[in-house]
C-alpha positions in Angstrom: -27.9 -19.9 -20.4 -28.5 -18.8 -24.1 -25.3 -17.4 -25.8 -27.1 -14.2 -26.9 -27.8 -12.8 -23.5 -26.4 -9.3 -22.8 -23.6 -8.6 -20.4 -25.8 -7.6 -17.6 -28.7 -9.9 -16.5 -29.7 -7.3 -13.9 -30.0 -4.7 -16.6 -32.1 -7.0 -18.8 -34.7 -7.6 -16.0 -35.0 -3.9 -15.2 -35.4 -3.1 -18.9 -38.1 -5.7 -19.4 -40.2 -4.0 -16.8 -39.4 -0.6 -18.4 -40.4 -1.8 -21.8 -43.8 -3.0 -20.6 -44.4 0.4 -19.0 -43.5 2.3 -22.1 -45.7 0.1 -24.3 -48.6 0.7 -21.9 -48.1 4.5 -21.8 -47.6 4.8 -25.6 -51.0 3.4 -26.6 -52.5 5.9 -29.0 -55.5 8.0 -28.1 -57.9 9.3 -30.7 -58.8 12.9 -29.9 -62.4 14.1 -30.4 -62.7 16.6 -33.2 -65.1 19.4 -32.7 -67.0 21.2 -35.5 -65.3 24.4 -36.6 -67.0 27.7 -37.6 -64.8 30.6 -38.7 -65.9 33.2 -41.2 -65.2 36.7 -42.6 -67.4 38.6 -45.0 -65.1 41.7 -44.8 -68.1 44.0 -44.2 -66.0 46.7 -42.5 -63.5 49.4 -43.4 -59.9 49.1 -42.2 -57.3 51.5 -43.6 -54.2 49.5 -42.4 -54.4 45.7 -42.2 -57.4 43.5 -42.3 -58.6 44.0 -38.8 -60.6 41.4 -37.0 -62.6 38.6 -38.7 -66.4 38.1 -38.1 -65.3 35.0 -36.2 -61.8 33.6 -35.8 -59.8 36.5 -34.3 -57.5 39.1 -35.9 -55.8 38.7 -39.3 -52.0 38.8 -39.6 -51.2 39.9 -43.1 -47.8 40.3 -44.7 -46.6 41.1 -48.3 -47.4 43.9 -50.7 -47.1 47.6 -49.8 -50.7 48.2 -48.7 -53.2 46.0 -46.8 -56.8 47.2 -46.3 -60.5 46.3 -46.1 -63.4 48.2 -47.8 -66.5 47.5 -49.9 -66.7 43.9 -48.8 -63.1 43.3 -50.1 -59.8 42.6 -48.4 -56.9 43.7 -50.5 -53.1 43.4 -50.6 -51.7 46.0 -53.0 -48.6 46.2 -55.1 -47.4 42.6 -54.8 -44.3 42.6 -56.9 -43.3 39.9 -59.5 -41.6 37.1 -57.7 -43.1 38.0 -54.3 -45.9 36.6 -52.2 -48.5 37.6 -49.6 -49.9 35.6 -46.7 -52.8 36.2 -44.3 -53.4 34.1 -41.3 -55.9 33.9 -38.4 -53.1 33.1 -36.0 -55.3 32.4 -32.9 -57.3 29.7 -34.6 -56.6 26.0 -34.2 -58.2 23.7 -36.8 -57.5 20.1 -37.2 -60.3 18.9 -39.6 -62.2 21.4 -41.7 -63.3 22.8 -45.1 -61.5 26.0 -45.8 -62.8 28.2 -48.6 -62.2 31.7 -50.0 -63.5 33.8 -52.8 -61.3 36.1 -54.9 -61.1 38.1 -58.1 -58.4 37.1 -60.6 -56.0 39.9 -61.2 -54.8 40.8 -64.7 -51.5 38.8 -64.4 -50.7 35.4 -65.8 -48.6 33.2 -63.6 -50.7 33.9 -60.6 -51.1 31.6 -57.5 -53.7 31.8 -54.7 -54.3 29.2 -51.9 -56.3 28.5 -48.8 -54.2 26.9 -46.0 -54.8 24.6 -43.1 -52.8 23.0 -40.3 -50.3 25.9 -40.4 -47.4 25.2 -38.1 -44.7 27.5 -36.7 -42.0 25.8 -38.7 -43.7 26.7 -42.0 -45.5 23.4 -42.6 -49.1 23.6 -43.9 -51.5 22.1 -46.4 -52.6 24.2 -49.3 -55.5 24.0 -51.7 -54.0 26.1 -54.5 -55.2 27.6 -57.8 -52.7 28.4 -60.4 -53.2 30.4 -63.6 -50.5 29.7 -66.2 -49.2 31.9 -68.9 -52.1 30.9 -71.2 -54.7 31.8 -68.5 -55.5 28.1 -68.0 -56.6 27.3 -64.5 -55.1 24.5 -62.4 -56.4 23.1 -59.1 -53.6 21.7 -56.9 -53.2 20.0 -53.6 -49.9 20.8 -51.8 -48.0 20.0 -48.6 -45.5 22.6 -47.5 -42.8 21.2 -45.3 -40.5 23.0 -42.7 -38.9 26.0 -44.1 -41.3 26.3 -47.1 -40.3 23.1 -49.0 -43.3 22.4 -51.3 -44.6 19.2 -52.6 -47.5 18.9 -55.1 -49.6 16.0 -54.0 -52.2 16.2 -56.8 -53.0 18.5 -59.7 -55.7 18.9 -62.4 -55.8 21.2 -65.4 -59.1 23.0 -65.8 -60.6 25.6 -68.2 -59.2 28.9 -69.5 -60.2 31.8 -67.2 -60.3 35.6 -67.7 -59.0 38.4 -65.6 -61.7 39.9 -63.3 -63.5 36.5 -63.0 -64.6 35.7 -59.5 -63.5 32.2 -58.2 -64.0 30.1 -55.1 -61.1 27.9 -53.9 -61.7 25.2 -51.3 -59.6 22.7 -49.3 -60.9 19.9 -47.2 -58.6 18.2 -44.6 -59.3 15.5 -42.1 -57.7 12.6 -40.2 -54.3 11.9 -38.8 -53.2 8.3 -39.3 -54.2 9.0 -42.9 -54.9 12.6 -43.8 -57.7 12.9 -46.4 -57.3 15.9 -48.6 -59.4 17.4 -51.4 -59.4 20.6 -53.3 -61.5 22.3 -56.0 -61.8 25.6 -57.8 -65.0 26.8 -59.3 -66.5 30.1 -60.6 -68.7 31.7 -58.0 -72.2 30.9 -58.8 -71.3 27.6 -60.6 -73.6 24.7 -60.0 -70.7 22.2 -60.1 -69.6 20.8 -56.8 -67.1 18.2 -57.9 -63.7 17.8 -56.3 -60.8 18.3 -58.7 -58.1 16.7 -56.7 -58.0 14.1 -53.9 -55.1 12.6 -51.9 -54.7 10.4 -48.9 -51.5 11.5 -47.2 -50.1 8.4 -45.4 -46.5 9.5 -45.7 -44.2 10.1 -42.8 -44.3 13.8 -43.8 -48.0 14.2 -43.3 -49.2 17.0 -41.0 -51.3 15.7 -38.1 -51.5 18.6 -35.7 -54.2 21.2 -35.6 -53.1 24.8 -36.4 -54.1 28.2 -37.8 -55.9 28.6 -41.1 -55.2 31.3 -43.7 -54.5 32.5 -47.3 -51.4 32.8 -49.5 -50.8 34.2 -52.9 -47.9 34.7 -55.3 -47.2 36.7 -58.5 -44.8 34.9 -60.9 -41.4 36.4 -61.4 -41.9 36.1 -65.2 -44.6 38.8 -65.1 -43.4 42.4 -65.3 -46.1 44.2 -63.3 -47.2 44.3 -59.7 -50.7 43.1 -58.8 -53.4 43.8 -56.3 -54.9 40.6 -54.8 -58.4 40.8 -53.6 -60.4 38.5 -51.3 -64.1 38.8 -50.8 -65.0 36.0 -48.3 -63.3 33.4 -46.1 -64.8 30.6 -44.1 -64.0 27.3 -42.3 -66.6 24.6 -41.6 -66.6 20.9 -41.0 -64.6 18.7 -43.4 -66.3 17.7 -46.6 -64.2 14.6 -47.2 -64.3 11.9 -44.5 -61.0 10.5 -43.1 -60.6 6.7 -43.3 -60.5 5.0 -40.0 -57.0 4.3 -38.7 -55.7 0.8 -38.9 -52.9 -0.8 -36.9 -51.5 -2.9 -39.8 -51.9 -2.1 -43.5 -54.0 -4.6 -45.5 -52.6 -6.3 -48.6 -53.4 -4.7 -51.8 -56.4 -6.2 -53.6 -55.1 -8.8 -56.0 -51.5 -8.5 -54.8 -49.4 -11.6 -54.2 -49.4 -12.7 -50.6 -46.2 -14.7 -50.4 -42.5 -13.8 -50.6 -40.5 -11.0 -49.1 -42.4 -7.7 -49.4 -45.0 -9.3 -51.6 -47.5 -6.5 -51.1 -45.0 -3.8 -51.9 -44.9 -2.3 -55.4 -47.5 -2.1 -58.1 -50.6 -4.1 -58.2 -50.3 -7.0 -60.6 -51.1 -5.8 -64.2 -54.8 -6.3 -64.7 -55.8 -5.7 -61.0 -56.1 -1.9 -60.9 -59.6 -0.5 -60.9 -59.5 3.2 -61.8 -62.9 4.8 -62.6 -63.2 6.1 -66.1 -64.6 9.7 -66.5 -67.7 10.1 -68.6 -65.7 12.1 -71.3 -62.8 9.6 -71.5 -61.3 8.6 -74.8 -61.0 4.8 -75.2 -58.3 2.8 -77.0 -58.3 -1.0 -77.8 -56.1 -3.2 -79.9 -59.1 -4.1 -81.9 -60.1 -0.5 -82.5 -59.7 1.9 -85.4 -57.9 5.2 -85.4 -60.8 6.6 -87.6 -63.3 5.7 -84.8 -64.9 8.2 -82.4 -62.8 7.0 -79.4 -65.8 6.0 -77.3 -66.2 2.9 -75.2 -68.2 1.2 -78.0 -66.0 2.7 -80.9 -62.5 2.8 -79.5 -59.4 4.1 -81.2 -56.6 1.7 -82.2 -53.5 3.5 -81.0 -52.6 5.5 -77.9 -50.7 7.9 -80.2 -54.0 8.8 -82.0 -55.8 9.2 -78.6 -53.2 11.7 -77.5 -53.5 13.6 -80.7 -57.3 13.8 -80.3 -57.4 14.4 -76.5 -58.2 17.7 -74.9 -56.1 19.1 -72.2 -57.1 17.5 -68.9 -58.8 14.5 -70.5 -58.4 10.8 -69.6 -57.4 8.1 -72.0 -58.6 4.6 -71.0 -56.8 1.5 -72.5 -58.7 -1.7 -72.9 -56.9 -5.1 -72.4 -54.1 -6.1 -74.7 -50.7 -5.3 -76.1 -49.7 -1.9 -77.4 -46.5 -1.8 -79.5 -46.0 1.9 -79.4 -43.7 4.7 -78.4 -45.8 7.6 -77.1 -45.1 11.3 -76.2 -47.5 13.4 -74.1 -46.8 16.9 -75.4 -46.6 20.1 -73.4 -49.9 22.0 -72.9 -51.8 18.7 -73.0 -52.1 17.4 -69.5 -53.5 13.8 -69.7 -54.3 10.8 -67.5 -53.6 7.5 -69.2 -54.9 4.5 -67.4 -56.0 0.9 -67.8 -59.6 0.0 -68.0 -60.8 -1.4 -64.6 -59.6 -4.9 -64.0 -58.0 -5.4 -67.5 -54.4 -6.2 -68.2 -52.7 -3.7 -70.4 -49.0 -3.8 -71.6 -46.9 -1.5 -73.6 -44.6 -4.0 -75.3 -41.4 -3.0 -77.2 -41.0 -6.5 -78.7 -42.7 -8.1 -81.6 -42.8 -11.6 -83.2 -40.0 -12.4 -85.6 -40.5 -15.0 -88.4 -38.7 -16.1 -91.5 -35.7 -17.7 -90.1 -33.7 -20.1 -92.3 -31.2 -22.8 -91.3 -27.6 -21.8 -91.8 -25.2 -24.4 -90.5 -25.6 -24.9 -86.8 -27.7 -21.7 -86.5 -30.7 -20.0 -87.9 -30.7 -16.6 -89.6 -33.3 -13.9 -90.3 -32.2 -11.8 -93.3 -33.3 -8.2 -93.8 -33.2 -7.5 -90.1 -32.7 -3.7 -90.1 -33.5 -2.9 -86.5 -30.5 -0.9 -85.3 -30.1 0.6 -81.8 -27.7 3.2 -80.4 -25.0 1.4 -78.4 -23.4 4.4 -76.6 -22.1 3.2 -73.2 -22.4 6.6 -71.4 -25.0 9.3 -71.0 -23.4 11.2 -74.0 -24.8 9.8 -77.2 -22.0 8.8 -79.5 -19.3 9.2 -76.8 -16.9 6.4 -76.1 -16.4 4.8 -72.7 -14.1 6.4 -70.2 -10.5 5.2 -70.1 -10.0 6.4 -66.5 -9.5 3.5 -64.1 -12.5 3.0 -61.9 -14.8 5.2 -64.1 -15.4 2.9 -67.0 -19.1 2.1 -67.6 -18.5 -1.3 -69.3 -17.2 -4.3 -67.4 -14.8 -6.2 -69.7 -16.5 -9.4 -68.6 -19.8 -8.1 -70.1 -18.7 -6.2 -73.2 -22.2 -6.1 -74.8 -23.9 -4.5 -71.8 -24.6 -1.3 -73.7 -26.1 -3.1 -76.8 -29.8 -2.8 -76.3 -30.8 -5.8 -78.5 -33.1 -8.3 -76.8 -34.6 -11.5 -77.9 -36.9 -14.2 -76.4 -37.9 -17.7 -77.5 -41.1 -18.9 -75.9 -40.7 -16.1 -73.3 -37.2 -17.1 -72.3 -34.6 -14.4 -72.8 -31.6 -15.3 -74.9 -28.1 -14.1 -74.4 -26.4 -11.8 -77.0 -22.9 -12.8 -78.2 -20.2 -10.8 -80.0 -19.6 -13.0 -83.1 -21.7 -15.2 -85.3 -19.3 -18.1 -84.6 -20.2 -17.8 -80.9 -23.9 -18.5 -81.5 -25.2 -21.6 -79.8 -28.4 -22.7 -78.1 -29.8 -20.0 -75.9 -27.9 -17.2 -77.7 -28.3 -14.7 -80.5 -26.2 -12.4 -82.6 -27.0 -9.2 -84.5 -25.1 -8.3 -87.6 -26.1 -4.7 -88.3 -23.9 -4.3 -91.3 -25.4 -7.2 -93.1 -28.9 -6.7 -91.6 -29.0 -10.2 -90.2 -30.3 -11.7 -87.0 -28.9 -15.1 -85.9 -30.2 -17.4 -83.2 -28.8 -20.7 -81.9 -32.1 -22.5 -81.0 -34.4 -24.0 -83.6 -37.4 -21.6 -84.0 -39.7 -24.3 -85.6 -43.0 -24.3 -83.8 -41.8 -21.7 -81.3 -42.5 -18.0 -80.6 -39.5 -15.8 -81.3 -39.8 -12.2 -80.2 -37.3 -9.4 -80.4 -37.3 -5.7 -79.2 -37.9 -3.3 -82.0 -38.7 -0.1 -80.1 -36.3 1.8 -77.9 -38.5 3.9 -75.6 -42.1 3.6 -74.3 -43.4 6.8 -72.8 -42.2 10.4 -72.6 -44.2 12.7 -70.3 -43.8 16.4 -71.2 -47.1 18.0 -70.0 -46.7 19.0 -66.3 -49.4 17.4 -64.2 -49.9 14.3 -66.3 -50.6 10.8 -64.8 -50.1 7.2 -66.0 -51.4 4.4 -64.0 -52.5 0.8 -63.9 -50.5 -0.9 -66.7 -47.2 -2.5 -67.5 -44.3 -1.6 -69.8 -41.9 -4.3 -70.9 -39.1 -5.3 -73.4 -38.0 -1.9 -74.7 -34.5 -1.6 -76.1 -33.4 1.8 -74.8 -29.8 3.0 -74.9 -27.9 4.5 -72.0 -28.3 8.1 -73.3 -32.1 7.7 -73.4 -32.1 7.5 -69.6 -35.3 5.4 -69.2 -38.0 3.7 -71.2 -40.3 6.0 -69.2 -39.0 9.6 -68.8 -40.4 12.7 -67.2 -38.5 15.8 -68.1 -41.2 18.2 -66.8 -42.6 18.7 -63.3 -45.5 17.3 -61.4 -45.9 13.9 -63.1 -47.5 11.0 -61.3 -46.8 7.3 -61.9 -49.0 4.9 -60.0 -49.4 1.1 -60.2 -46.9 0.8 -63.1 -44.8 -2.3 -63.8 -41.6 -1.9 -65.8 -39.8 -5.1 -66.9 -36.8 -6.0 -69.0 -35.7 -2.6 -70.1 -32.4 -2.8 -72.0 -30.7 -0.1 -69.8 -32.7 2.2 -67.4 -36.3 1.6 -66.4 -37.6 5.0 -65.3 -35.9 8.4 -65.5 -37.2 11.5 -63.5 -35.8 14.9 -64.5 -38.5 17.3 -63.3 -39.6 18.6 -59.9 -42.6 17.6 -57.8 -43.0 14.1 -59.3 -44.6 11.2 -57.5 -44.1 7.5 -57.9 -46.6 5.5 -55.9 -46.9 1.7 -56.2 -44.3 1.1 -58.9 -42.4 -2.1 -59.7 -39.2 -2.1 -61.7 -37.5 -5.4 -62.4 -34.8 -6.7 -64.8 -33.5 -3.4 -66.0 -30.2 -3.8 -67.8 -28.4 -0.8 -66.1 -30.5 1.1 -63.6 -34.0 0.6 -62.2 -34.8 4.2 -61.3 -32.8 7.4 -61.8 -33.2 11.1 -61.5 -31.5 14.4 -61.8 -32.8 17.9 -60.7 -35.8 16.0 -59.5 -36.6 18.3 -56.6 -39.3 17.2 -54.2 -39.4 13.7 -55.7 -41.6 11.4 -53.6 -41.2 7.7 -54.1 -43.4 5.5 -52.0 -44.3 1.8 -52.3 -41.5 1.1 -54.8 -40.4 -2.4 -55.6 -37.0 -2.8 -57.3 -35.8 -6.3 -58.2 -32.8 -7.7 -60.1 -31.7 -4.5 -61.8 -28.4 -4.0 -63.6 -28.7 -7.5 -65.0 -26.4 -6.6 -67.9 -23.6 -6.1 -65.3 -22.5 -2.5 -66.1 -19.8 -1.4 -63.7 -21.6 -0.1 -60.5 -19.7 3.2 -60.9 -20.2 5.6 -62.3 -23.9 4.9 -62.7 -25.6 1.5 -62.4 -27.7 -0.2 -59.8 -31.1 0.2 -58.2 -32.1 3.8 -57.6 -29.7 6.7 -58.1 -30.6 10.3 -57.7 -28.3 13.3 -58.3 -28.4 17.1 -58.0 -31.8 17.3 -56.4 -33.4 18.8 -53.3 -36.1 17.1 -51.3 -36.1 13.4 -52.1 -38.0 10.7 -50.2 -38.0 6.9 -50.5 -40.5 5.3 -48.2 -42.2 2.0 -47.6 -40.3 0.3 -50.4 -38.5 -3.0 -51.1 -35.1 -3.0 -53.0 -33.4 -6.3 -53.6 -31.2 -8.3 -56.0 -29.5 -5.3 -57.6 -26.1 -5.8 -59.1 -24.8 -2.6 -57.5 -26.0 -0.3 -54.8 -29.7 -0.3 -53.9 -30.2 3.4 -53.1 -27.6 6.1 -54.0 -27.6 9.9 -53.7 -24.7 11.7 -55.4 -23.6 15.1 -56.8 -25.3 17.4 -54.3 -28.5 15.9 -53.1 -30.1 17.9 -50.2 -32.9 16.9 -47.8 -33.2 13.1 -48.2 -35.7 10.9 -46.4 -35.2 7.1 -46.4 -37.8 5.7 -44.1 -39.7 2.4 -43.7 -37.9 0.4 -46.4 -36.5 -3.1 -46.8 -33.1 -3.2 -48.6 -31.8 -6.7 -48.9 -29.6 -9.0 -50.9 -28.0 -6.4 -53.2 -24.5 -6.9 -54.6 -23.0 -3.7 -53.4 -24.1 -1.1 -50.8 -27.6 -0.9 -49.2 -27.8 2.9 -48.8 -25.1 5.3 -50.1 -25.2 9.0 -49.3 -22.4 10.6 -51.3 -21.6 14.3 -51.8 -24.9 15.0 -50.2 -26.4 16.8 -47.2 -29.2 16.6 -44.6 -30.7 13.1 -44.5 -32.9 11.0 -42.3 -32.3 7.2 -42.6 -34.8 5.7 -40.2 -36.9 2.6 -39.6 -35.3 0.5 -42.4 -34.4 -3.2 -42.6 -31.0 -3.4 -44.3 -29.7 -6.9 -44.5 -27.5 -9.2 -46.5 -26.0 -6.7 -48.9 -22.5 -7.4 -50.1 -21.0 -4.1 -49.1 -21.8 -1.8 -46.2 -25.4 -1.5 -45.0 -25.1 2.3 -44.9 -22.2 4.3 -46.4 -22.0 8.0 -45.7 -19.3 9.5 -48.0 -18.5 13.2 -47.8 -22.0 14.0 -46.5 -23.2 15.9 -43.5 -26.3 16.3 -41.2 -27.3 12.6 -41.4 -29.5 11.0 -38.8 -29.4 7.2 -38.7 -32.1 5.9 -36.3 -34.1 2.8 -35.6 -32.7 0.7 -38.4 -32.2 -3.1 -38.3 -28.9 -3.6 -40.0 -27.3 -7.1 -40.2 -25.4 -9.4 -42.4 -23.9 -6.7 -44.6 -20.2 -5.9 -44.6 -19.9 -3.0 -42.1 -23.2 -2.0 -40.7 -22.4 1.7 -41.0 -19.4 3.3 -42.6 -18.6 7.0 -42.6 -15.8 8.2 -44.9 -14.2 11.4 -45.9 -11.8 11.9 -48.9 -10.3 15.0 -50.5 -13.3 16.1 -52.5 -14.8 19.5 -51.4 -17.5 21.6 -52.8 -15.3 24.6 -53.5 -17.4 26.0 -56.3 -15.2 24.4 -59.0 -15.8 20.7 -58.4 -17.7 18.5 -60.7 -21.0 17.5 -59.1 -21.9 20.9 -57.5 -25.5 21.9 -58.1 -25.3 24.6 -60.8 -28.5 26.2 -59.5 -26.9 27.0 -56.1 -24.3 29.6 -55.0 -20.7 28.7 -55.5 -19.3 27.7 -53.2 -22.4 26.2 -51.7 -21.8 26.5 -47.9 -24.9 24.4 -47.2 -23.3 21.5 -49.2 -19.7 21.3 -48.1 -19.1 17.6 -48.9 -17.6 17.0 -45.4 -18.8 14.1 -43.3 -19.8 15.6 -40.1 -22.8 16.0 -37.8 -23.9 12.4 -38.2 -26.0 10.8 -35.4 -26.8 7.2 -34.7 -29.5 6.0 -32.3 -31.7 3.0 -31.5 -30.2 0.9 -34.3 -29.5 -2.9 -34.1 -26.1 -3.2 -35.7 -24.4 -6.4 -36.9 -21.5 -6.8 -39.3 -20.7 -9.6 -41.7 -17.6 -11.7 -42.2 -15.8 -9.3 -44.6 -16.3 -6.2 -42.4 -13.6 -4.1 -40.9 -15.8 -3.1 -38.0 -19.5 -2.9 -37.1 -19.3 0.9 -37.3 -16.3 2.6 -38.9 -15.2 6.1 -39.5 -12.3 6.8 -41.9 -10.8 10.2 -42.9 -8.5 9.1 -45.7 -6.5 12.3 -45.6 -6.4 12.0 -41.8 -7.9 15.5 -41.3 -10.7 14.6 -39.0 -11.4 12.6 -35.9 -14.2 10.1 -35.7 -16.0 12.2 -33.0 -16.1 15.1 -35.4 -17.8 12.9 -38.0 -20.2 11.0 -35.7 -21.2 13.7 -33.2 -23.7 11.5 -31.4 -24.2 7.8 -31.0 -26.4 6.4 -28.2 -29.0 3.7 -27.6 -27.6 1.2 -30.2 -27.2 -2.5 -29.9 -23.9 -3.9 -31.2 -24.6 -7.6 -32.0 -21.9 -10.1 -33.1 -21.8 -13.7 -34.3 -18.9 -16.0 -35.2 -19.0 -14.4 -38.7 -18.5 -10.9 -37.3 -15.1 -9.2 -37.6 -14.3 -9.1 -33.8 -14.1 -5.3 -34.1 -16.9 -3.1 -32.7 -15.7 0.2 -34.1 -12.8 1.6 -36.1 -12.5 5.4 -35.3 -10.7 8.0 -37.4 -7.9 10.0 -35.9 -6.5 13.2 -37.1 -2.9 12.8 -38.3 -3.0 9.1 -37.4 -4.5 5.8 -38.6 -7.9 4.9 -37.1 -8.1 3.4 -33.7 -9.6 -0.1 -33.5 -11.9 -1.2 -30.6 -12.6 -4.9 -30.2 -15.2 -4.4 -27.5 -18.0 -1.9 -26.8 -16.3 -0.9 -23.5 -13.1 0.0 -25.3 -15.1 2.0 -27.8 -16.9 3.8 -25.0 -13.7 4.5 -23.1 -11.8 5.9 -26.0 -14.5 7.8 -27.9 -17.0 8.7 -25.2 -19.8 7.5 -27.6 -22.5 4.9 -26.9 -22.5 5.1 -23.2 -26.1 4.0 -23.2 -25.6 1.3 -25.9 -25.4 -2.4 -25.3 -23.5 -5.4 -26.7 -24.9 -8.8 -27.6 -22.8 -11.9 -28.4 -23.8 -14.9 -30.4 -26.7 -13.3 -32.4 -27.4 -10.8 -35.1 -29.9 -9.3 -32.6 -32.7 -9.8 -35.3 -35.2 -12.4 -36.3 -35.3 -13.7 -39.8 -38.1 -11.3 -40.3 -35.7 -8.4 -39.7 -37.1 -7.2 -36.4 -35.3 -7.2 -33.0 -35.4 -10.5 -31.1 -37.3 -10.4 -27.8 -34.0 -10.4 -25.9 -32.9 -7.4 -27.9 -36.1 -5.5 -27.6 -36.1 -6.1 -23.9 -33.2 -3.6 -23.7 -35.2 -0.8 -25.1 -36.6 0.6 -21.8 -33.1 1.6 -20.6 -31.1 1.7 -23.8 -33.4 3.4 -26.5 -33.2 7.1 -26.8 -35.9 9.7 -27.4 -36.1 10.5 -31.1 -34.8 13.8 -32.3 -37.6 16.0 -33.5 -36.5 15.9 -37.1 -36.3 12.1 -37.1 -39.8 11.8 -35.5 -41.2 14.1 -38.1 -39.7 12.4 -41.1 -40.3 8.8 -39.9 -43.7 9.3 -38.4 -42.5 7.5 -35.2 -43.4 8.9 -31.8 -40.5 10.7 -30.2 -40.9 8.6 -27.1 -41.3 5.2 -28.9 -38.5 3.6 -26.9 -37.9 0.9 -29.6 -34.8 -0.7 -31.0 -34.4 -1.3 -34.7 -37.1 -1.1 -37.3 -40.8 -1.2 -36.6 -41.6 -3.5 -39.6 -40.5 -6.8 -41.0 -38.8 -7.5 -44.3 -42.3 -8.0 -45.7 -43.2 -4.5 -44.7 -45.6 -5.6 -41.9 -45.7 -3.3 -38.9 -44.9 -4.8 -35.6 -45.0 -1.6 -33.6 
């Protein structure tokens, strides 16, 4: 009999039949979608409220101090600054449709107005929104509003300046469920233009798939000092204008993407493979162009900097193939899209060729080398490293980590040394005082290149987009916080490759930003980082071999670290090879989604949730990381479901130390009340379900809870754990769980039955011996999955919503392989 059979053969046989039944019952059905016809021309008089629509039932209107209909106009009066109104046809139920409304712009800047679809009772909905900024410039925006009103801008476009009293039409098209196709536009009433301003295919786990009421919403900015009356003249719903793509069981590889290797299709398209359409009014740039040219396709400009200077707000800059040795800044009030020409390879390159070396003893020297970079080792420019043990940025074994200098010979990176006498083949030395650059390999007949620029792109115009090109070899310092930085909201990075940054790759420091199809590899300190990046959506990210300069993992080095933010999602991504933790939340991050990722082969933790609150970690493959697969440290309301976790240290560790968010502690969100009762920094209300759990050789237990101050019991930390499979091999620690005890050291349980008896947890879980429970592809073995019918639990509603998995999936572990291919 194979050594990995469970304890009960009888249970296995019954479960196999149950699994077949569940699979048969869970086959998806595609509902028929009927055409919709809802309208209201407001040709009536109603003194209080809006009454009943021409078709669609009665209006429910809130906000303002008066609500009435007269003279073919529905109004909400006296909407105060910082307040909103909403109007809903509560009895309607629309899944696919085109929602439109006509309004007159009030005499207030900072005004918002939206049509809404798929409105849910928990506050979720899609919005097609117009926004008028302080300069009366119009913006068309697509939004998804999550439970409780959490907003995410999916797409935005800056339009023309408008005037108070102008009559506008705003429209939202929504269709589909597997992928929800969205489009919005805003045009003056009577305009001949019918173009869509924004489009977005929502394939995320947060997409809204259910039909629901339709309605309106508006808001007056708190920066304005006067109340406003908001008027609507027409409202209608018809069939969707944008077709939904047909659902597919398995995502196809990206065109031009590599087809081998773990997660090969995840991340950016290869540079040169993106094919974004160029608008008719685009400005063109080419390395062979001239900055005195017109900027047309036939007469391109030479530099991106000049194109930005020439561009109008809302314009697109198209880059022809080649290398751009520039540092660019997209200024406020100039929303731009910067993209590669279709099918052409474009690189921003911070390095340039270096010539003029002369032999000097056993080395070669370039005199007059005056490139001098900041070497500050912390986020504070000019500040020295910490002297506090455990909080030093620089590892003594890698003393030059914060020195951004970089050099390549024939494309091979050379190693920097501290003294000229240490120079040998494969190394280089920079003498900033004498303005000399030394190399240890003969440059004769070879290409020597060195970084001479610190940063690549700074995005400062909210709503800007960069897409379809690569950024490499910039020598940024730690305080610069990224070779690409976004300090303003609503930026989008799509199909971007970032390679060989001296410290951090990308830094996000504004709300509502989106990274879609981004690859970051070989960053010296951190691949991706963010702070106060509320509603950050990261999907299809590939992180490889970051912190290659070996900064100490704490306080800040690794793969992807996010701090002091609300609403952060990491989905469908591949994180590997980082010298540090792969994904890390810290310093008061609230509302975290980690779904559908592969996190493997990192040199510290897989997932760290520290000093954070409210997270769903589901449907991930987390394998082969040097430390724990998932660490929950002083964090609450964490749901850990349907993960495949094997070959790490502990599979899951929950810890609690003496830190508390008492209103004085470092790391509290300064934008929140103090103390912030919603962010207590106490590890509690943690749930585990449907996970395949295996621990590696250096583990203390497969699952551990530890209250270092001995102030909590394990059952107070993990409040529910059911439907898991605890797998063990010869390399496993022989301890299933270690469970915290108040006023005592943790209790240790060497078998699942002992754990069940002492803790009362995992009564419906199972134990497997002689196997990790997973295949090499990271999915449950057939013998493991056969247990699902009687072991797997129904998903909590929040987990189902965030993960996109059916509540009754009855599945163990992740539903995808390490390559990101769906198996369920």
